[in-house]
Every structure is written in structure tokens, then in C-alpha cells.
C-alpha positions as CSV (number, residue, x, y, z in Angstrom):
1,X,100.5,136.1,76.8
2,X,101.1,136.7,80.5
3,X,101.8,139.9,82.3
4,X,103.8,140.8,85.4
5,X,102.4,142.8,88.4
6,X,103.8,143.8,91.7
7,X,102.7,141.4,94.4
8,X,101.5,144.2,96.8
9,X,99.3,145.6,94.0
10,X,97.7,142.2,93.4
11,X,97.1,141.7,97.1
12,X,95.5,145.2,97.3
13,X,93.3,144.5,94.4
14,X,92.1,141.1,95.7
15,X,91.6,142.6,99.2
16,X,89.5,145.5,97.8
17,X,87.3,143.1,95.7
18,X,86.7,140.8,98.7
19,X,85.9,143.7,101.0
20,X,83.5,145.0,98.4
21,X,81.9,141.5,98.3
22,X,81.2,141.6,102.0
23,X,84.3,140.3,103.9
24,X,85.8,142.2,106.7
25,X,89.3,143.5,106.4
26,X,90.9,140.7,108.4
27,X,89.3,137.9,106.3
28,X,89.8,139.7,103.0
29,X,93.5,140.2,103.8
30,X,94.1,136.6,104.7
31,X,92.4,135.4,101.5
32,X,94.2,137.9,99.3
33,X,97.6,137.2,100.7
34,X,97.2,133.4,100.4
35,X,95.9,133.6,96.8
36,X,98.9,135.8,95.7
37,X,101.3,133.5,97.6
38,X,100.0,130.6,95.5
39,X,100.9,132.5,92.3
40,X,104.2,133.5,93.7
41,X,105.1,129.9,94.1
42,X,103.9,129.0,90.6
43,X,100.6,127.3,91.5
44,X,98.7,129.2,88.9
45,X,95.5,127.2,89.1
46,X,95.3,127.7,92.9
47,X,96.2,131.4,93.2
48,X,94.3,134.4,91.9
49,X,92.5,132.0,89.5
50,X,90.3,131.2,92.4
51,X,89.3,134.8,93.2
52,X,86.5,135.1,90.7
53,X,84.9,131.8,91.9
54,X,85.3,132.9,95.5
55,X,83.6,136.2,94.7
56,X,80.7,134.4,93.0
57,X,80.3,132.1,96.0
58,X,80.3,135.1,98.3
59,X,77.6,136.7,96.2
60,X,75.3,133.7,96.3
61,X,75.9,133.0,100.0
62,X,78.0,129.9,99.6
63,X,80.9,131.4,101.5
64,X,80.0,132.7,105.0
65,X,81.1,136.2,105.7
66,X,80.6,136.8,109.4
67,X,81.7,135.4,112.7
68,X,84.2,132.7,113.5
69,X,84.4,129.0,113.8
70,X,82.5,127.0,116.4
71,X,84.7,125.0,118.7
72,X,83.6,121.3,118.7
73,X,86.5,120.0,120.9
74,X,89.5,121.6,122.6
75,X,92.2,119.5,124.2
76,X,95.8,120.7,124.7
77,X,97.1,119.0,121.5
78,X,93.8,118.2,119.7
79,X,91.3,120.8,118.5
80,X,88.2,120.5,116.3
81,X,86.4,123.4,114.7
82,X,83.3,123.7,112.6
83,X,84.4,126.3,110.1
84,X,80.8,127.3,109.2
85,X,81.9,127.6,105.6
86,X,83.9,130.7,106.4
87,X,86.8,131.7,104.1
88,X,89.3,128.8,104.1
89,X,92.6,130.8,104.1
90,X,91.4,132.8,107.1
91,X,90.5,129.7,109.0
92,X,93.7,127.8,108.2
93,X,95.8,130.8,109.2
94,X,94.1,131.0,112.5
95,X,94.3,127.3,113.1
96,X,98.1,127.3,112.2
97,X,98.7,130.1,114.7
98,X,96.9,128.1,117.4
99,X,98.8,124.9,116.5
100,X,102.2,126.7,116.5
101,X,101.6,128.2,119.9
102,X,100.5,124.9,121.5
103,X,103.2,122.8,119.8
104,X,105.8,125.0,121.4
105,X,104.6,123.8,124.8
106,X,103.3,120.3,124.0
107,X,105.6,119.3,121.2
108,X,102.7,118.9,118.8
109,X,99.2,120.2,118.1
110,X,96.6,119.0,115.6
111,X,93.7,121.1,114.5
112,X,91.0,119.6,112.2
113,X,88.3,121.8,110.6
114,X,84.9,120.5,109.3
115,X,82.9,122.7,106.9
116,X,85.6,125.1,106.0
117,X,85.3,126.8,102.6
118,X,88.0,126.0,100.0
119,X,91.5,126.7,101.3
120,X,93.4,127.4,98.1
121,X,97.0,126.5,97.6
122,X,98.3,124.4,100.5
123,X,102.0,125.2,99.9
124,X,101.1,128.9,100.4
125,X,100.8,128.4,104.2
126,X,104.0,126.4,104.9
127,X,107.1,128.6,104.6
128,X,106.1,130.8,107.5
129,X,105.9,127.8,109.8
130,X,109.1,126.1,108.7
131,X,110.9,129.4,109.1
132,X,110.1,129.2,112.8
133,X,112.0,125.9,113.1
134,X,108.8,123.8,113.1
135,X,107.5,121.0,111.0
136,X,104.0,121.3,109.5
137,X,101.6,118.8,107.9
138,X,98.5,120.1,106.0
139,X,95.9,118.2,104.0
140,X,92.3,118.6,102.9
141,X,89.4,117.1,101.0
142,X,86.2,118.6,99.6
143,X,83.4,116.1,100.6
144,X,81.0,117.6,98.1
145,X,83.1,116.8,95.1
146,X,83.8,113.4,93.6
147,X,86.1,113.5,90.5
148,X,88.9,111.0,91.3
149,X,88.3,107.3,90.7
150,X,89.6,104.6,93.0
151,X,92.2,102.4,91.4
152,X,90.4,100.1,89.0
153,X,87.2,102.2,88.9
154,X,85.6,104.4,86.3
155,X,83.6,106.9,88.5
156,X,84.8,109.7,90.7
157,X,84.6,109.0,94.5
158,X,86.8,111.7,96.1
159,X,88.8,114.8,95.3
160,X,92.5,115.1,94.4
161,X,93.1,115.3,98.1
162,X,96.4,117.2,98.3
163,X,98.9,116.5,101.0
164,X,101.4,119.2,102.0
165,X,104.3,119.4,104.4
166,X,107.3,121.6,105.3
167,X,110.3,121.4,107.6
168,X,113.5,123.4,108.1
169,X,117.0,122.6,107.0
170,X,120.1,124.8,107.7
171,X,119.9,126.1,104.1
172,X,116.1,126.7,103.8
173,X,112.9,124.8,104.1
174,X,111.8,121.7,102.2
175,X,108.2,122.2,101.0
176,X,106.0,119.7,99.3
177,X,102.4,119.9,98.0
178,X,101.3,116.8,96.2
179,X,97.8,115.7,95.1
180,X,96.9,112.1,95.6
181,X,95.5,112.2,92.0
182,X,97.6,112.3,88.8
183,X,96.3,115.8,88.1
184,X,94.0,118.4,89.6
185,X,90.5,119.6,89.0
186,X,91.8,123.0,88.3
187,X,94.1,121.9,85.5
188,X,91.5,119.6,83.9
189,X,89.0,122.5,83.8
190,X,91.7,124.9,82.4
191,X,92.7,122.5,79.6
192,X,89.0,121.8,78.8
193,X,88.2,125.5,78.6
194,X,91.3,126.1,76.4
195,X,90.4,123.0,74.3
196,X,93.8,121.5,75.0
197,X,94.6,117.8,75.8
198,X,96.3,116.7,79.0
199,X,99.9,115.7,78.9
200,X,99.1,112.0,79.2
201,X,96.2,109.6,79.7
202,X,95.4,110.9,83.1
203,X,91.7,110.3,83.0
204,X,89.2,107.6,82.1
205,X,86.0,108.2,80.2
206,X,82.6,107.0,81.4
207,X,83.3,103.5,79.9
208,X,86.6,103.3,81.8
209,X,88.9,103.8,78.8
210,X,92.1,105.8,79.5
211,X,92.2,109.2,77.8
212,X,94.0,112.5,77.6
213,X,90.8,114.3,76.8
214,X,89.8,116.6,79.7
215,X,86.2,116.8,78.3
216,X,85.3,113.4,79.7
217,X,85.0,115.0,83.2
218,X,82.2,117.2,81.9
219,X,80.0,114.6,80.1
220,X,77.0,112.8,81.5
221,X,77.8,110.3,82.8
222,X,81.2,111.8,83.6
223,X,84.5,110.0,83.5
224,X,87.1,110.5,86.3
225,X,90.7,111.5,87.1
226,X,93.1,108.7,87.8
227,X,94.7,108.5,91.2
228,X,98.4,109.3,91.6
229,X,100.4,106.6,89.9
230,X,98.0,106.4,86.9
231,X,97.2,103.2,85.2
232,X,100.2,101.3,86.4
233,X,100.6,102.3,90.1
234,X,97.4,104.0,90.9
235,X,96.8,101.7,93.9
236,X,99.4,103.9,95.7
237,X,97.6,107.1,95.1
238,X,94.3,105.5,95.8
239,X,95.5,104.4,99.2
240,X,97.0,107.8,100.0
241,X,93.8,109.5,98.9
242,X,91.9,107.4,101.4
243,X,94.3,108.3,104.1
244,X,93.7,112.0,103.4
245,X,89.9,111.4,103.7
246,X,90.5,109.8,107.1
247,X,92.8,112.6,108.4
248,X,90.5,115.4,107.2
249,X,86.8,114.5,106.9
250,X,86.8,111.5,109.3
251,X,88.8,113.1,112.1
252,X,86.6,116.2,111.8
253,X,83.5,114.1,112.0
254,X,81.9,115.4,108.9
255,X,82.3,114.5,105.3
256,X,80.9,112.4,102.5
257,X,78.3,110.6,104.7
258,X,76.7,114.0,105.3
259,X,74.3,116.0,103.0
260,X,76.2,118.2,100.5
261,X,76.2,121.9,101.3
262,X,78.4,123.3,98.5
263,X,82.0,124.1,97.9
264,X,83.8,123.2,101.2
265,X,86.7,121.4,102.8
266,X,87.6,119.1,105.6
267,X,91.1,120.2,106.8
268,X,93.8,118.5,108.8
269,X,96.7,120.6,110.3
270,X,99.5,119.3,112.5
271,X,102.5,121.2,113.8
272,X,105.5,119.4,115.4
273,X,108.2,121.1,117.4
274,X,111.5,119.3,117.0
275,X,112.8,120.8,120.2
276,X,110.5,118.6,122.2
277,X,111.4,115.4,120.3
278,X,115.0,114.5,119.5
279,X,116.1,118.2,119.8
280,X,116.3,121.0,117.3
281,X,120.0,120.6,116.7
282,X,119.8,116.9,115.9
283,X,116.7,117.5,113.7
284,X,118.5,120.1,111.6
285,X,121.6,117.9,111.4
286,X,119.5,115.1,109.9
287,X,117.4,117.2,107.5
288,X,120.4,119.2,106.3
289,X,122.6,116.1,105.8
290,X,119.9,114.5,103.7
291,X,119.3,117.6,101.7
292,X,123.0,117.9,101.0
293,X,123.4,114.3,99.7
294,X,120.3,114.6,97.6
295,X,121.6,117.8,96.0
296,X,125.1,116.1,95.5
297,X,123.6,113.2,93.6
298,X,124.7,113.0,90.0
299,X,121.7,113.9,87.8
300,X,120.5,111.6,85.1
301,X,120.2,112.6,81.5
302,X,117.8,115.5,81.0
303,X,118.3,117.0,84.4
304,X,120.9,119.7,85.2
305,X,120.8,119.0,88.9
306,X,118.9,117.3,91.7
307,X,116.6,119.7,93.6
308,X,114.7,119.4,96.8
309,X,110.9,119.6,96.9
310,X,109.7,123.2,96.8
311,X,113.1,124.5,95.8
312,X,112.1,125.7,92.3
313,X,108.9,127.2,93.8
314,X,110.9,129.2,96.4
315,X,113.3,130.4,93.6
316,X,110.3,131.4,91.6
317,X,108.8,133.2,94.6
318,X,112.0,135.3,95.1
319,X,112.3,136.1,91.4
320,X,108.6,137.2,91.2
321,X,108.8,139.3,94.4
322,X,111.7,141.1,92.7
323,X,110.5,141.2,89.0
324,X,106.8,141.0,89.4
325,X,104.3,138.2,89.5
326,X,103.7,136.6,86.1
327,X,100.0,136.0,86.1
328,X,98.5,133.3,83.9
329,X,96.9,134.9,80.9
330,X,93.3,133.8,81.7
331,X,93.2,135.2,85.2
332,X,92.7,139.0,84.9
333,X,89.9,138.7,82.3
334,X,87.8,136.8,84.8
335,X,88.1,139.7,87.3
336,X,87.1,142.4,84.9
337,X,83.4,142.1,85.5
338,X,83.9,142.1,89.3
339,X,86.2,145.1,89.1
340,X,83.6,147.0,87.1
341,X,80.8,145.9,89.4
342,X,82.6,147.1,92.6
343,X,84.5,150.0,91.1
344,X,87.9,148.5,91.9
345,X,90.9,149.2,89.6
346,X,92.8,146.3,88.2
347,X,96.6,146.5,88.9
348,X,98.8,148.1,86.3
349,X,101.4,146.0,84.5
350,X,104.9,146.3,86.2
351,X,107.0,148.9,84.4
352,X,109.4,147.3,81.9
353,X,107.1,144.4,81.1
């Protein structure tokens, strides 16, 4: 069973828990808002499901609480930060604000961050940038985790390595958030905890045999998640995963070749200003035309219509802002011990649900 809660109530709860765990108001607000935005968009493994693990990492010192990033390099359109394992949502929001301001003047700006803490749902950052008429690219990798096998392999080498992007059209933004693996660590862990199989043979066991059993990721030796494309076309996801590693960890100058420190992320952020390329009007003409002809395409059997990437998530977001956020059933129970420890009240169910 799931329950619905008002988004502001969920943000207030998460913010209070994070402040009680030692974050200042600014950092706690950024983390809380991004986590709830993930749930609003339907990314239930990368929304408030991450709050309890974040609180645990704060408690043990794995997430840094104080200060800001160290500037490693600062050129007009290329910036590198050492995130010092500070909260990922707070760092990414700051980096996006910087990149947006500089892209307005230079046409583009790229910010890479080494040693950020986990950055949650990538899609949660994008709408606000696209709504300003800009295009944004965002990707990340955790150099301390190796769960996705290279194509043809049986051991994990890198993380699911999501790639996200957004850009405006005249009728709303296109938003994509796609892992370079066939599934995510979060979903595999959830299915394993719930003793449920995956929806296909998305993993290989320690002997390299394809399986739908999520438990193979938790054996010794462990199996691995297949790259995007699976058994047949996994060479494509493998190649894209390597690209993400180059954009995030390699450009930031810190990654898998360095000693492991704990839950972290290498982050790549790029903002592009269409006004300083082919012009905003021409950009919107092209993006809107393509969106329209995609939507006008006759659907194949089993589909009622052709949608754009992110369209269903934005519809879900609007509905949940109005009707309440439908939290996945396993999320609030993980927060009960923290709420009791810090004396923070869990949000009430929205009236009528």
C-alpha cells in the first residue's frame, strides 16, 4: 500500500531531519527539495528512499556537513570543484546556478565536481534550467562502486552512470534521465529486499550466466548488472558508460584510480544558451517541430500515443502536486527510527487518501 502526502509537508519533514542530523538550513533545504522532486517525477528509488541512507552517512561522517567546495580550476566556461563529500544536491544546485549565469554571457559553461556526495535523481534538477530557455546536460558516476559489467564481462566495473538532459520546446521541456545500465542499483536492491525477481534477465551471476535474480549482486563473489542493451546490444550501453566515466571522473581528475573514500560522485554539468548559437527562435522552431512530429506519429499496438521523454514524469509531477505525492510503501518505515531519534513528526496522510 502507498500513501499520499502534500509535497511541502514532505520537504519540511526531510529538511527537519537533515538539520537535526547536522546540516545547515541551506544545505538541508536543497537536499530535501531535490529528494521530493525525484518522487514527484516518479523516480521512487532516487527520491525520499535516499533520505535514511543520507542520514546514516551524516551520522558516521561519510557526508561532510560544513563549508563549501574547493575551487580547483576556474576559467570563464570551464570550472572544476572538489566537492569535499558535501551534500550532492546542494553542490549541483550551486554549480548549475554558476553555469547558467556564465552561459548567458559565453554561450556555454561546464562545471565538473570531484568528490561530491551522492546527487540523487538527475531529472530533479533539469526543469528549472529548461524553463529559462537553456539546454542542460548532467551526468555522474560513483567511483567507489562497481556493479555494472562491461559488455561480455561477468564482474562489475562501474556504476549505472546515468545521463540526463533537458531543453525547451514551445509546449514544454523535453527531459531525459537514462542509466547506461539496463537497471539501477536502487531497483536491484529493492527487488532483493522484497524477494522479487527483476522483469527480465538483466544481470549475470558470478559465473556469467544471465539471470533475473537480484540476489546475485549480493553474493560472494558477486555477479553484475548488464549494460544498457542487455545481452544483445550491451556494447552500446558499455560504450556510453565509458563516456560518462570520462565526462565525470576523468574530467574532474579524480575517480577509480584513486583510493576509495565512501559513497561519492564525480559530476559533469554543462549548460548551453541557444541565443549565442543559432538563436533562440531557430532553436525553438527546431525542437518544437520535432516534438510535434513525434507526437503525431501513429502509435504501434499496445501504445495509446507517442510521448516525449519526460512527458509522463511531468504529468505525474503536476498531478502529485495537486493530489499529493504517492510515496512508495517502503519509504516512511525507514524514516521512523530517525524521526523518533530526532523528535521530528512524520507527515500526515493527505486528507481524502
